[in-house]
C-alpha positions as CSV (number, residue, x, y, z in Angstrom):
1,M,-2.1,26.7,13.5
2,P,-5.9,26.5,12.6
3,F,-7.1,23.0,12.0
4,W,-10.6,23.9,10.1
5,W,-8.7,23.2,6.9
6,M,-8.7,19.1,7.7
7,P,-12.4,18.7,7.2
8,I,-12.4,20.7,4.0
9,A,-9.7,18.8,2.3
10,F,-11.2,15.4,3.6
11,L,-14.5,16.1,2.4
12,G,-13.5,17.5,-0.8
13,A,-11.0,14.6,-1.5
14,L,-13.9,12.2,-0.6
15,G,-16.6,13.7,-2.9
16,V,-14.4,14.2,-5.8
17,A,-13.4,10.3,-5.6
18,A,-16.6,9.4,-5.2
19,V,-18.2,11.4,-8.1
20,A,-15.3,10.4,-10.4
21,T,-15.4,6.8,-9.6
22,P,-18.4,5.8,-12.0
23,I,-17.2,7.9,-14.6
24,V,-13.8,6.6,-14.8
25,G,-15.3,3.1,-15.0
26,R,-17.3,3.7,-17.8
27,L,-14.1,5.5,-19.4
28,A,-12.2,2.2,-18.4
29,V,-14.7,0.0,-20.3
30,A,-14.9,2.5,-23.5
31,I,-11.1,2.4,-23.7
32,G,-10.5,-1.3,-23.1
33,A,-8.9,-0.9,-19.6
34,V,-10.4,-3.8,-18.1
35,D,-9.5,-7.1,-16.1
36,R,-9.2,-10.3,-17.9
37,P,-9.3,-13.4,-16.1
38,N,-7.0,-16.1,-16.4
39,D,-5.9,-19.2,-14.4
40,R,-3.3,-17.4,-12.3
41,K,-6.0,-14.8,-11.4
42,V,-8.5,-15.1,-8.2
43,S,-10.8,-12.6,-10.4
44,R,-13.7,-14.6,-12.3
45,R,-15.4,-11.9,-14.0
46,S,-14.1,-10.5,-17.2
47,N,-14.6,-6.9,-18.6
48,M,-14.4,-5.4,-14.7
49,P,-12.9,-1.8,-15.3
50,L,-9.5,-0.9,-13.8
51,W,-8.4,2.5,-13.7
52,G,-10.1,3.2,-10.4
53,G,-6.8,4.7,-9.3
54,L,-7.3,7.6,-11.4
55,A,-10.6,8.2,-9.4
56,I,-8.5,8.0,-5.8
57,A,-5.6,10.2,-7.5
58,L,-7.9,12.8,-8.7
59,G,-9.6,13.0,-5.1
60,F,-6.0,13.4,-3.8
61,F,-5.0,15.9,-6.2
62,V,-8.0,18.0,-5.6
63,G,-7.8,17.8,-1.8
64,L,-4.0,18.3,-1.6
65,G,-4.4,21.5,-4.0
66,G,-7.3,22.7,-1.6
67,A,-5.3,22.0,1.4
68,M,-2.3,24.1,-0.2
69,L,-4.5,27.0,-0.9
70,L,-5.7,26.8,2.8
71,L,-2.4,26.7,4.1
72,A,-0.5,29.2,2.0
73,T,0.7,31.2,4.6
74,D,2.8,28.2,6.2
75,L,6.1,27.7,4.5
76,G,8.3,24.7,4.3
77,I,5.6,22.2,2.7
78,E,5.5,23.1,-0.7
79,S,8.4,21.3,-2.1
80,H,7.2,18.0,-0.4
81,L,3.7,18.4,-1.7
82,E,4.9,19.3,-5.1
83,A,7.0,16.3,-5.4
84,T,4.5,13.9,-4.3
85,L,2.2,15.2,-7.3
86,V,5.0,14.9,-9.7
87,G,6.1,11.1,-8.7
88,G,2.6,10.2,-7.9
89,T,1.6,11.2,-11.6
90,L,4.6,9.1,-12.9
91,V,3.6,5.9,-11.2
92,L,-0.2,6.8,-11.9
93,A,0.8,7.0,-15.7
94,I,2.7,3.7,-16.0
95,G,0.2,2.0,-14.3
96,A,-2.8,3.4,-16.5
97,I,-0.9,2.2,-19.3
98,D,0.1,-1.0,-18.0
99,D,-3.7,-1.6,-17.2
100,R,-4.3,-0.9,-20.8
101,W,-1.6,-2.4,-22.7
102,G,0.8,-4.1,-20.7
103,L,4.2,-3.4,-19.6
104,G,7.3,-5.0,-18.7
105,A,8.5,-5.3,-15.2
106,G,12.0,-3.5,-16.3
107,T,9.8,-0.4,-17.8
108,K,7.9,-0.2,-14.8
109,L,10.8,-0.5,-12.4
110,V,12.6,2.3,-14.3
111,V,9.6,4.7,-13.8
112,Q,9.3,3.9,-10.1
113,I,13.0,4.6,-9.7
114,V,12.9,8.0,-11.5
115,A,9.5,8.6,-9.1
116,A,11.6,7.9,-6.1
117,G,14.4,10.2,-7.2
118,V,12.1,13.2,-7.6
119,A,10.9,12.4,-3.8
120,I,14.5,12.1,-2.3
121,G,15.4,15.4,-4.4
122,A,12.4,17.2,-2.5
123,G,13.8,15.9,0.6
124,F,12.1,12.8,1.4
125,E,15.1,10.6,2.7
126,I,16.0,7.8,5.3
127,N,19.1,9.5,6.6
128,H,19.7,8.1,9.9
129,I,19.2,5.3,12.5
130,T,18.8,5.5,16.4
131,D,20.1,3.1,19.0
132,P,16.7,2.5,21.1
133,V,19.0,2.3,24.1
134,T,21.7,4.8,24.1
135,L,19.7,7.0,21.5
136,T,22.7,7.5,19.7
137,T,22.3,8.4,16.1
138,W,24.0,7.3,13.1
139,H,23.8,9.5,9.9
140,F,23.8,8.1,6.6
141,P,26.3,9.3,3.9
142,T,24.4,10.6,0.7
143,W,24.8,7.6,-1.4
144,L,23.5,5.4,1.4
145,I,20.6,7.8,1.8
146,W,19.7,7.6,-1.8
147,L,20.0,3.6,-1.9
148,V,18.1,3.1,1.3
149,T,15.3,5.4,0.5
150,G,14.9,4.6,-3.2
151,A,14.9,0.8,-2.2
152,W,12.2,1.8,0.7
153,I,9.9,3.6,-1.9
154,V,10.2,0.9,-4.6
155,V,9.6,-1.7,-2.2
156,V,6.3,-0.1,-0.5
157,T,4.9,1.0,-3.7
158,N,4.6,-2.8,-5.2
159,A,4.0,-4.4,-1.6
160,I,0.4,-2.4,-2.0
161,N,0.4,-3.5,-5.4
162,L,0.9,-7.3,-4.1
163,I,-1.8,-7.0,-1.7
164,D,-4.2,-6.2,-4.3
165,G,-6.1,-9.1,-4.5
166,I,-9.4,-9.4,-3.3
167,D,-12.2,-6.8,-3.6
168,G,-11.9,-3.7,-1.2
169,L,-8.6,-5.0,0.2
170,C,-6.0,-2.8,-1.0
171,T,-8.4,0.4,-0.6
172,G,-9.5,-0.5,2.8
173,V,-6.1,-1.4,4.3
174,S,-4.4,1.6,2.5
175,A,-6.9,4.0,4.3
176,I,-6.1,2.1,7.7
177,I,-2.2,2.8,7.0
178,A,-2.8,6.2,5.8
179,C,-4.7,7.1,9.1
180,T,-1.9,5.9,11.3
181,L,1.0,7.3,9.5
182,G,-0.7,10.5,9.3
183,V,-1.3,10.4,13.4
184,I,2.5,9.3,13.5
185,A,3.2,12.6,11.2
186,W,1.4,14.6,13.6
187,H,3.4,13.4,16.7
188,A,6.3,14.0,15.0
189,G,5.0,17.6,13.8
190,Q,5.4,16.8,10.2
191,L,2.7,19.2,8.6
192,P,3.2,17.8,5.0
193,G,2.7,14.1,6.2
194,V,-0.6,15.4,8.1
195,V,-2.0,16.9,5.2
196,M,-1.1,14.0,2.8
197,S,-2.9,11.6,5.3
198,V,-6.2,13.5,5.3
199,V,-6.4,13.8,1.5
200,L,-5.3,10.4,1.1
201,V,-7.8,8.7,3.6
202,G,-10.7,10.9,1.8
203,A,-9.8,9.7,-1.6
204,L,-9.8,6.3,-0.6
205,L,-13.1,6.4,1.4
206,G,-14.7,8.1,-1.4
207,F,-13.5,5.2,-3.7
208,L,-14.1,2.4,-1.1
209,P,-17.9,1.9,-1.6
210,W,-17.5,1.1,-5.2
211,N,-14.5,-1.1,-4.6
212,F,-15.9,-2.9,-1.4
213,P,-17.1,-6.9,-2.2
214,P,-18.7,-7.2,-4.3
215,A,-16.7,-4.7,-6.3
216,R,-18.1,-3.0,-9.3
217,I,-14.5,-1.4,-10.2
218,F,-11.0,-2.7,-9.5
219,V,-8.0,0.1,-8.5
220,G,-6.0,-1.7,-11.2
221,D,-2.0,-1.1,-11.1
222,T,-3.0,2.3,-11.8
223,G,-4.4,2.7,-8.3
224,A,-2.0,0.1,-6.6
225,Y,1.3,2.0,-7.9
226,F,0.1,5.2,-6.9
227,I,-1.5,4.3,-3.5
228,G,1.7,2.5,-2.8
229,Y,4.0,5.3,-3.6
230,T,2.2,7.8,-1.8
231,L,2.2,5.8,1.5
232,A,5.8,5.3,1.0
233,L,6.4,9.1,1.2
234,L,3.8,9.4,3.9
235,A,5.6,7.0,5.9
236,L,8.8,9.1,5.5
237,E,7.4,12.2,6.7
238,G,6.7,10.6,10.3
239,Y,10.1,8.9,10.1
240,Q,11.9,12.1,10.1
241,R,11.7,13.3,13.5
242,V,10.7,10.0,15.5
243,T,13.7,9.4,17.8
244,L,13.2,5.7,18.8
245,I,14.2,2.9,16.3
246,T,13.3,5.2,13.6
247,F,12.8,2.5,10.9
248,I,10.8,0.3,12.7
249,V,7.6,2.6,13.1
250,P,6.5,2.9,9.6
251,L,7.6,-0.8,9.1
252,L,5.0,-1.9,11.6
253,A,2.2,0.2,10.0
254,L,3.0,-1.2,6.8
255,A,3.5,-4.8,8.1
256,V,0.9,-6.4,6.4
257,P,1.9,-5.6,2.9
258,L,5.7,-5.9,3.8
259,L,5.2,-9.4,5.5
260,D,3.5,-10.5,2.0
261,V,6.5,-9.2,0.2
262,A,9.0,-10.9,2.4
263,L,7.0,-14.0,2.6
264,S,6.9,-14.3,-1.3
265,V,10.4,-13.7,-1.4
266,I,11.1,-16.5,1.5
267,R,8.9,-18.9,-0.5
268,R,11.0,-18.6,-3.9
269,I,14.3,-19.0,-1.8
270,R,13.2,-22.1,-0.7
271,R,11.6,-23.6,-3.8
272,K,14.6,-22.0,-5.5
273,E,12.5,-20.5,-8.2
274,S,12.6,-17.2,-10.2
275,F,11.2,-14.3,-8.4
276,M,9.3,-13.5,-11.6
277,R,7.5,-17.1,-11.2
278,P,3.5,-16.2,-10.7
279,D,2.5,-17.3,-7.0
280,D,-0.9,-17.8,-5.2
281,N,0.2,-18.0,-1.9
282,H,-0.1,-14.3,-0.7
283,I,-1.8,-13.4,2.1
284,H,-5.3,-12.7,0.7
285,H,-5.1,-16.2,-1.2
286,R,-4.7,-17.6,2.4
287,M,-7.4,-15.7,3.7
288,L,-9.7,-16.6,1.0
289,S,-9.0,-20.1,1.6
290,E,-9.7,-19.8,5.5
291,Y,-13.0,-18.0,4.7
292,Q,-14.0,-20.5,1.8
293,G,-13.7,-17.8,-0.6
294,S,-15.7,-14.8,0.8
295,H,-14.3,-12.0,-0.2
296,R,-15.9,-9.8,2.4
297,Q,-14.7,-11.9,5.3
298,A,-11.0,-12.1,4.2
299,A,-10.9,-8.5,3.5
300,L,-12.3,-7.6,6.9
301,S,-10.1,-10.0,8.5
302,L,-7.1,-8.2,6.9
303,Y,-8.7,-4.9,7.8
304,F,-8.5,-6.0,11.3
305,L,-4.9,-7.4,11.5
306,T,-3.5,-4.3,9.9
307,A,-5.4,-2.1,12.5
308,C,-3.7,-4.2,15.3
309,F,-0.4,-3.6,13.5
310,C,-1.3,0.0,13.0
311,I,-2.3,0.7,16.9
312,I,1.2,-1.3,18.0
313,A,3.2,1.4,15.7
314,V,1.4,4.4,17.3
315,S,2.2,2.7,20.6
316,F,5.6,2.3,19.9
317,T,6.6,6.0,19.2
318,R,6.1,6.3,22.9
319,L,8.4,3.6,24.1
320,Q,12.0,4.1,24.8
321,G,15.4,2.2,25.9
322,Y,14.9,-1.7,26.8
323,A,11.2,-1.4,26.8
324,A,11.1,-0.8,23.2
325,I,13.3,-3.6,22.5
326,I,11.1,-5.7,24.5
327,F,7.8,-4.8,22.8
328,M,9.3,-5.3,19.7
329,A,10.6,-9.0,20.4
330,V,7.1,-9.8,21.8
331,V,5.4,-8.3,18.6
332,V,7.8,-10.3,16.1
333,V,7.0,-13.7,18.3
334,L,3.3,-13.2,18.1
335,T,3.5,-12.5,14.4
336,L,5.5,-15.2,13.6
337,R,3.3,-17.6,15.5
338,I,0.2,-16.0,13.9
339,L,1.8,-16.7,10.3
340,W,2.8,-20.1,11.4
341,N,-1.2,-21.0,12.7
342,L,-2.2,-19.7,9.1
343,G,0.2,-22.2,7.4
344,F,2.4,-19.4,5.7
345,F,5.4,-21.3,6.6
346,D,4.0,-24.6,5.5
347,L,4.6,-25.0,1.9
348,G,3.8,-28.8,1.6
349,E,5.4,-31.5,-1.2
350,D,3.8,-29.4,-4.0
351,G,5.0,-26.4,-2.8
352,R,1.9,-24.7,-2.6
353,G,1.1,-24.6,1.0
354,R,-2.5,-25.5,2.8
355,A,-4.0,-22.5,1.2
356,G,-4.8,-24.7,-2.1
357,T,-6.2,-23.1,-5.4
358,P,-8.2,-20.0,-4.1
359,Q,-9.8,-19.9,-7.6
360,A,-11.8,-23.0,-6.8
361,A,-12.8,-21.5,-3.3
362,T,-13.9,-18.3,-5.0
363,E,-16.0,-20.0,-7.6
364,A,-17.8,-21.9,-4.9
365,D,-18.6,-18.5,-3.4
366,G,-21.9,-17.3,-4.8
367,S,-21.9,-14.2,-2.6
368,A,-18.8,-12.8,-3.6
369,P,-17.9,-14.0,-7.0
370,G,-15.2,-11.5,-8.0
371,A,-11.8,-10.1,-6.9
372,A,-9.3,-7.8,-7.9
373,P,-7.2,-8.5,-10.8
374,G,-3.7,-10.2,-10.4
375,H,-1.5,-7.0,-10.5
376,A,2.1,-7.7,-10.5
377,A,5.0,-6.1,-9.1
378,P,8.2,-5.6,-11.1
379,G,10.3,-8.6,-11.1
380,E,7.4,-11.2,-10.2
381,G,4.8,-11.0,-13.1
382,E,0.9,-11.5,-12.7
383,S,0.7,-13.5,-9.5
384,R,-2.8,-14.0,-8.4
């Protein structure tokens, strides 16, 4: 199979996203899809345009369409790529509406479930799990495939939304994850995953210069949902033929956003609070506190952390048997130690932990006065 399509699709997605971003920004301001800071958000800048996700999606769709044309002679990828277009458009639309007019968590969740159903119907599925020692594979019944795969897509979609809390974080972290999942898909022989990865990384990098601290436009729920949904499907592409602990590899690649979700749930359970209660102890809040409100330093640190997990994920695909179990145990112990050192398990008497109030730190940092808006996952509400 020729690989000359890769740079063409990548540069096409990058160029379209880069050119479309300022246009989308002006459109968002004209229509009123702008950020409105409040006491629960990190951002202190009003009228910052949302809808940056439209530029990312446009770059992705153009790059994907170009790749499909260039690979017209290759069969077996059309249904997956078409499902990505349909499902991605659904979550993109619901995010755009939410950014402008606001929607309830239930409505957004229903649309995400429908989009997940579109993907599962096209063949995206988690249908087995493999014992890493004996390599025995257990296949799931149909109902469990739909349940587990649907939950995966919805959780990852909202996990990316949760980390969209400071300038450039969602875009940069997602680009690193997409690149890693593309490598995993390449090793697994999954052409659709490689195509999706190439164009998604291109679209994200085309948008990043406008979003890197200090940002001039935010991805909004529009972009966070779209990126999360696409990454969820991309992870499933690499999953399908990885014969180790098949569920662990994409989990490692997506460790940073998924850890944020898990810790958010743990905090609410320990405090006996509603899962819809706003929360300001997410990973980006902690990092802002560590770096005295510097968005640039916080984002770069989380880029590095994400890259470390992604390197581990790629390495993990080469391990088998007890070596995989031991390696995974070491990763878990070290991760818990890092989280403990950063104070993620120290809630303090007031239930807020050591992070304090990130807004105060942000306001004290004149070099990086803004952050992405407090987008909300279904069931949580605006948490940042």
